[in-house]
Each structure stands twice: as C-alpha cells, then as structure tokens.
NUDOMI-295794 format. One record per residue (C-alpha): x, y, z; residue number from 1; residue in three letters. Coordinates in steps of 0.2 Angstrom, whole numbers, padded with zeros to 4 digits. Layout:
N
(node (X; Y; Z); NUM; "Ala") ...
//
This chain:
104
(node (-0033; -0017; 0029); 1; "Unk") (node (-0041; -0002; 0020); 2; "Unk") (node (-0053; -0012; 0012); 3; "Unk") (node (-0073; -0010; 0019); 4; "Unk") (node (-0088; -0022; 0014); 5; "Unk") (node (-0105; -0012; 0016); 6; "Unk") (node (-0117; -0026; 0020); 7; "Unk") (node (-0128; -0021; 0004); 8; "Unk") (node (-0114; -0019; -0009); 9; "Unk") (node (-0103; -0035; -0004); 10; "Unk") (node (-0102; -0041; -0022); 11; "Unk") (node (-0098; -0024; -0029); 12; "Unk") (node (-0085; -0022; -0015); 13; "Unk") (node (-0077; -0039; -0019); 14; "Unk") (node (-0075; -0034; -0037); 15; "Unk") (node (-0066; -0017; -0034); 16; "Unk") (node (-0055; -0025; -0022); 17; "Unk") (node (-0051; -0040; -0035); 18; "Unk") (node (-0045; -0025; -0048); 19; "Unk") (node (-0031; -0022; -0035); 20; "Unk") (node (-0026; -0039; -0030); 21; "Unk") (node (-0007; -0044; -0034); 22; "Unk") (node (-0004; -0062; -0034); 23; "Unk") (node (0014; -0058; -0026); 24; "Unk") (node (0005; -0054; -0010); 25; "Unk") (node (-0004; -0042; 0002); 26; "Unk") (node (0009; -0030; 0003); 27; "Unk") (node (0009; -0026; -0016); 28; "Unk") (node (-0010; -0027; -0016); 29; "Unk") (node (-0009; -0012; -0004); 30; "Unk") (node (0005; -0003; -0014); 31; "Unk") (node (-0006; -0004; -0029); 32; "Unk") (node (-0020; 0004; -0019); 33; "Unk") (node (-0009; 0018; -0014); 34; "Unk") (node (-0004; 0021; -0032); 35; "Unk") (node (-0021; 0021; -0037); 36; "Unk") (node (-0025; 0033; -0025); 37; "Unk") (node (-0010; 0043; -0029); 38; "Unk") (node (-0015; 0043; -0047); 39; "Unk") (node (-0032; 0050; -0042); 40; "Unk") (node (-0023; 0065; -0033); 41; "Unk") (node (-0027; 0059; -0016); 42; "Unk") (node (-0046; 0060; -0019); 43; "Unk") (node (-0059; 0055; -0006); 44; "Unk") (node (-0073; 0051; -0019); 45; "Unk") (node (-0060; 0038; -0028); 46; "Unk") (node (-0057; 0030; -0010); 47; "Unk") (node (-0077; 0029; -0009); 48; "Unk") (node (-0080; 0022; -0026); 49; "Unk") (node (-0068; 0009; -0022); 50; "Unk") (node (-0073; 0004; -0005); 51; "Unk") (node (-0058; 0009; 0002); 52; "Unk") (node (-0057; 0020; 0018); 53; "Unk") (node (-0049; 0037; 0016); 54; "Unk") (node (-0043; 0037; 0034); 55; "Unk") (node (-0032; 0023; 0031); 56; "Unk") (node (-0024; 0030; 0015); 57; "Unk") (node (-0020; 0045; 0023); 58; "Unk") (node (-0011; 0036; 0040); 59; "Unk") (node (-0001; 0027; 0025); 60; "Unk") (node (0003; 0044; 0017); 61; "Unk") (node (0008; 0050; 0034); 62; "Unk") (node (0020; 0036; 0035); 63; "Unk") (node (0026; 0037; 0018); 64; "Unk") (node (0031; 0056; 0022); 65; "Unk") (node (0040; 0050; 0038); 66; "Unk") (node (0050; 0039; 0028); 67; "Unk") (node (0054; 0052; 0016); 68; "Unk") (node (0060; 0065; 0028); 69; "Unk") (node (0072; 0050; 0036); 70; "Unk") (node (0079; 0046; 0020); 71; "Unk") (node (0082; 0065; 0015); 72; "Unk") (node (0089; 0068; 0033); 73; "Unk") (node (0103; 0053; 0029); 74; "Unk") (node (0105; 0059; 0011); 75; "Unk") (node (0098; 0043; 0003); 76; "Unk") (node (0090; 0042; -0013); 77; "Unk") (node (0073; 0039; -0016); 78; "Unk") (node (0072; 0027; -0031); 79; "Unk") (node (0056; 0018; -0036); 80; "Unk") (node (0055; 0000; -0043); 81; "Unk") (node (0040; 0004; -0053); 82; "Unk") (node (0031; -0012; -0057); 83; "Unk") (node (0048; -0022; -0053); 84; "Unk") (node (0039; -0032; -0041); 85; "Unk") (node (0053; -0044; -0038); 86; "Unk") (node (0065; -0029; -0032); 87; "Unk") (node (0050; -0023; -0021); 88; "Unk") (node (0048; -0042; -0012); 89; "Unk") (node (0068; -0043; -0009); 90; "Unk") (node (0066; -0027; 0000); 91; "Unk") (node (0051; -0032; 0010); 92; "Unk") (node (0059; -0049; 0014); 93; "Unk") (node (0075; -0040; 0019); 94; "Unk") (node (0066; -0029; 0030); 95; "Unk") (node (0058; -0044; 0039); 96; "Unk") (node (0072; -0054; 0040); 97; "Unk") (node (0080; -0049; 0057); 98; "Unk") (node (0063; -0051; 0065); 99; "Unk") (node (0061; -0069; 0058); 100; "Unk") (node (0076; -0075; 0066); 101; "Unk") (node (0073; -0069; 0084); 102; "Unk") (node (0072; -0083; 0097); 103; "Unk") (node (0057; -0080; 0108); 104; "Unk") 
//
C-alpha cells in the first residue's frame, strides 16, 4: 500500500486517496496512482503532495522494468489497454486463476 495518513492531515490524505479510487478494485486504483506518478515524470514532490510513499512507487517502477525486460527477452509486444479496465481485470484474473484452484 503506497498511501500514508499523517495523524495531523488524515482528512486531507483521505481526500487525495479518494481521487485515485477505482470502483473496479485495488489493482486498478494502484494503476491509477502509478499513471499519475508517471505523468508527473516520477516526481517525489508529487508523491508528497498526494500522500504517497515515493519508495513504494520506485519499487513498483523497478518491478515494471523487470517485467518489460522479460517481455523483451521473449519478444512479446508491450501493448497498453489504456483505460479499458475490463481487459485489465481479465488479465489480472487470468494471472491469479492458477493460484485460486490449488489444493492446500
């Protein structure tokens, strides 16, 4: 969770977090945060203004770079779904499917 709530600014932090909220779920909320950070050119002040931990965002950026490297290695195309959240939800579901059917 990249969000933080300072005790003296909880209401302000909650309002900023609400701007990123996506009804389709937490994964899409986090994607919206990442896209906002990307639009700010990965700005630390942007993170501060939006009550987001810059360190968490840099970790997400590192993971994205690793995934892009893997896709390049296997010559897979990097195609954005844009704001087509239905496609994104299908991809997330497909990724989690095999873990959901495992017997413990």
